[in-house]
C-alpha positions in Angstrom: -32.4 -7.2 16.0 -34.3 -10.3 17.2 -32.8 -12.5 14.5 -29.3 -11.1 15.2 -29.7 -12.2 18.8 -30.8 -15.6 17.7 -27.8 -15.9 15.4 -25.4 -15.0 18.2 -27.0 -17.7 20.3 -26.6 -20.2 17.4 -22.9 -19.2 17.1 -22.4 -19.7 20.8 -23.2 -23.4 20.4 -19.8 -23.7 18.7 -17.7 -21.9 21.3 -14.3 -23.5 21.8 -12.8 -22.3 25.1 -9.2 -22.9 23.8 -10.0 -20.7 20.8 -11.5 -18.1 23.0 -8.2 -17.7 24.8 -6.0 -18.0 21.6 -7.9 -15.8 19.1 -7.4 -12.4 20.9 -3.7 -13.0 20.8 -3.7 -14.2 17.2 -5.7 -11.1 16.1 -3.6 -8.7 18.1 -6.2 -7.2 20.4 -3.8 -5.7 23.0 -3.4 -2.0 23.6 -1.9 -0.3 20.6 -2.2 -3.3 18.4 -4.2 -3.4 15.2 -7.1 -5.3 16.7 -7.2 -3.4 20.0 -10.3 -4.1 22.0 -11.8 -6.7 19.7 -13.8 -9.5 21.5 -14.0 -13.1 20.6 -16.4 -15.9 21.4 -14.0 -18.5 20.3 -15.5 -20.0 17.1 -13.6 -21.3 14.1 -14.5 -20.1 10.5 -16.1 -23.3 9.2 -18.6 -23.2 12.0 -19.3 -19.5 11.4 -19.9 -20.4 7.7 -22.3 -23.1 8.8 -24.4 -20.7 10.8 -24.3 -18.1 8.1 -25.7 -20.5 5.5 -28.7 -21.1 7.8 -29.6 -17.3 7.7 -28.8 -16.4 4.1 -32.1 -14.6 3.7 -31.6 -12.3 6.7 -32.9 -8.8 6.1 -30.2 -6.0 5.8 -31.4 -4.3 9.0 -30.7 -7.6 10.9 -27.4 -8.0 9.1 -26.6 -4.4 10.3 -27.4 -5.3 13.9 -25.1 -8.4 13.7 -22.4 -6.4 12.0 -22.5 -3.9 14.9 -21.8 -6.6 17.4 -18.7 -6.2 19.7 -18.0 -9.9 18.9 -15.7 -10.6 16.0 -17.4 -13.8 15.0 -20.8 -12.1 14.8 -19.4 -9.5 12.5 -17.8 -12.2 10.3 -21.1 -14.1 10.2 -22.8 -10.9 9.0 -20.2 -10.5 6.2 -20.4 -14.1 5.2 -24.2 -13.8 4.9 -23.7 -10.7 2.7 -21.3 -12.6 0.5 -23.8 -15.5 0.0 -26.6 -13.0 -0.6 -24.5 -11.1 -3.2 -23.8 -14.3 -5.2 -27.4 -15.1 -5.6 -28.8 -11.5 -6.1 -29.8 -9.6 -9.2 -28.0 -6.4 -10.2 -30.4 -4.1 -8.3 -29.9 -6.1 -5.1 -26.1 -6.4 -5.6 -26.0 -2.6 -5.8 -27.8 -2.4 -2.5 -25.5 -4.9 -0.9 -22.4 -3.1 -2.3 -23.5 0.3 -1.0 -24.5 -1.2 2.4 -21.0 -2.7 2.6 -19.2 0.6 1.9 -21.3 2.4 4.4 -20.4 -0.1 7.2 -16.6 -0.3 6.7 -16.1 0.8 10.3 -17.3 -2.6 11.4 -15.0 -4.4 8.9 -12.0 -3.9 11.1 -9.7 -6.9 11.0 -7.8 -8.6 8.2 -9.9 -11.7 8.1 -13.1 -9.7 7.9 -11.7 -7.8 5.0 -10.2 -10.8 3.2 -13.3 -13.0 3.4 -15.6 -10.3 2.1 -13.9 -7.6 0.0 -13.1 -9.7 -3.1 -16.5 -11.2 -3.2 -18.5 -8.0 -2.9 -16.3 -5.0 -3.8 -14.2 -6.8 -6.3 -17.1 -8.6 -7.9 -19.3 -5.5 -8.1 -16.5 -3.4 -9.7 -15.6 -6.0 -12.4 -17.4 -4.0 -15.2 -17.7 -0.7 -13.5 -15.7 2.4 -12.7 -13.0 1.7 -10.1 -13.2 5.2 -8.6 -14.4 3.7 -5.3 -11.3 1.6 -5.0 -9.1 4.7 -5.1 -11.3 6.5 -2.6 -10.8 3.5 -0.2 -7.1 3.3 -1.0 -6.7 7.0 -0.2 -8.6 6.7 3.1 -6.9 7.5 6.4 -8.6 4.3 7.7 -6.2 1.3 7.5 -8.9 -1.3 7.0 -10.5 0.7 4.1 -7.1 0.8 2.4 -6.9 -3.0 2.8 -10.3 -3.5 1.3 -9.1 -1.6 -1.8 -6.0 -3.8 -2.0 -7.6 -7.2 -1.4 -10.6 -6.4 -3.6 -8.2 -6.3 -6.6 -7.7 -10.1 -6.3 -11.0 -10.5 -8.2 -9.8 -8.2 -10.9 -6.4 -9.9 -11.1 -8.2 -13.2 -11.9 -9.6 -11.4 -14.9 -6.1 -10.5 -16.0 -6.9 -6.9 -15.1 -3.8 -5.6 -13.4 -3.9 -1.8 -13.7 -5.6 -1.2 -10.4 -3.3 -3.3 -8.2 -0.3 -1.6 -9.9 -1.7 1.9 -9.3 -2.8 1.1 -5.7 0.6 -0.5 -5.0 2.2 2.7 -6.1 -0.1 4.8 -4.0 0.5 2.8 -0.9 4.1 1.9 -1.5 5.4 3.7 1.5 2.7 2.6 3.9 4.1 2.0 7.4 2.0 -1.0 8.4 3.4 -4.5 8.0 -0.1 -5.9 7.3 -0.4 -3.6 4.3 3.0 -4.7 3.1 1.9 -8.3 3.2 -1.4 -7.6 1.5 0.2 -5.7 -1.4 2.9 -8.3 -1.8 0.3 -11.0 -1.9 -1.7 -9.2 -4.7 1.5 -8.5 -6.6 2.4 -12.2 -6.3 -1.0 -13.2 -7.7 -0.5 -10.8 -10.6 2.9 -12.3 -11.2 1.4 -15.8 -11.5 -0.5 -14.5 -14.6 2.0 -12.0 -16.0 5.5 -12.5 -14.6 7.0 -10.0 -17.0 4.7 -7.3 -15.7 5.7 -8.1 -12.1 9.4 -8.0 -12.9 8.9 -4.6 -14.6 7.2 -3.4 -11.4 10.0 -4.7 -9.3 12.7 -3.2 -11.4 11.0 0.2 -10.9 10.3 -0.1 -7.2 12.2 -2.9 -5.5 14.7 -0.5 -3.9 12.0 1.4 -2.1 9.6 -1.4 -1.4 9.4 -2.5 2.3 11.2 -5.9 2.6 8.1 -7.7 3.6 6.2 -6.5 0.6 9.1 -7.5 -1.7 9.4 -11.0 -0.1 5.8 -11.7 -0.5 5.7 -10.5 -4.1 8.6 -12.7 -5.2 7.6 -15.8 -3.2 7.0 -17.9 -6.4 10.2 -16.9 -8.1 13.2 -19.2 -8.3 15.9 -19.0 -5.6 18.2 -17.2 -8.0 15.5 -14.6 -9.0 14.7 -14.0 -5.3 18.3 -13.4 -4.5 18.6 -11.0 -7.4 15.8 -8.7 -6.1 16.6 -9.1 -2.4 20.3 -8.2 -3.0 19.8 -5.2 -5.2 
C-alpha cells in the first residue's frame, strides 16, 4: 500500500486542471451514464505511462492497492504496469498476471481501461490456449467483462484467427449498449482488413439485424459504393 500511495503522489505531479474538468464529461461519469461516479485527477495517458514505467517491478499486492483506487488514472497506471510486467515475464508469471487480471475485472470499468490492457494480457495469454475464458467473459452480465472479451480478440485477429470474434459478435449481436456496438464493429473492421470476404459473408448473414453503429464501424474501410449497399439493404 505504501508504494501505491507513492505512485499516486507521482501521478499528481502531472495534474492538468483543464483535464480534471474535461475528463469526467468525456468518460460519462454522470448519474445513469456508463462511468457513473468515476473520479479523475486530470492526467493524460502519456504521463500515466511515464509513471508506470518507473514502477514496472511493483509487487502484485501493491498493484492491487493501486487498482482499487477511486481515481481512474491510478487504476489505469496499475493496468499499464501489469501490461509491462506481462511482456517481460516467463510463462509461470504470465499465468499469475492473467489470473490476477481476471479476478480484478470489477476495477477495469471504463473503455480505456479495457482497451489499453485486455489485448495485451488476455489476448496475448490466450493465443495458444483454450478460449473458454473469452466466452465466460462475453456471457457475463457485467458490461465491461463483455468488452474485455470483444477487445481481447484484436490480438487473435492479428494472427488471422477470426473464429472467436465471429462467435462473440453473434453472441452479442443484440446488445443494447452503443459502446458495445462500436467495439464489435471495430473488431469486425480489423478482421475485414485481413479477410474482406469473411467480413462480407458475416455482413450478408447479419447486416439486417446489426445495430447501425456496429454496421457503420465494420464497413468503415469499404468503398462508398460498398457502404451504401450494406447500409441500404
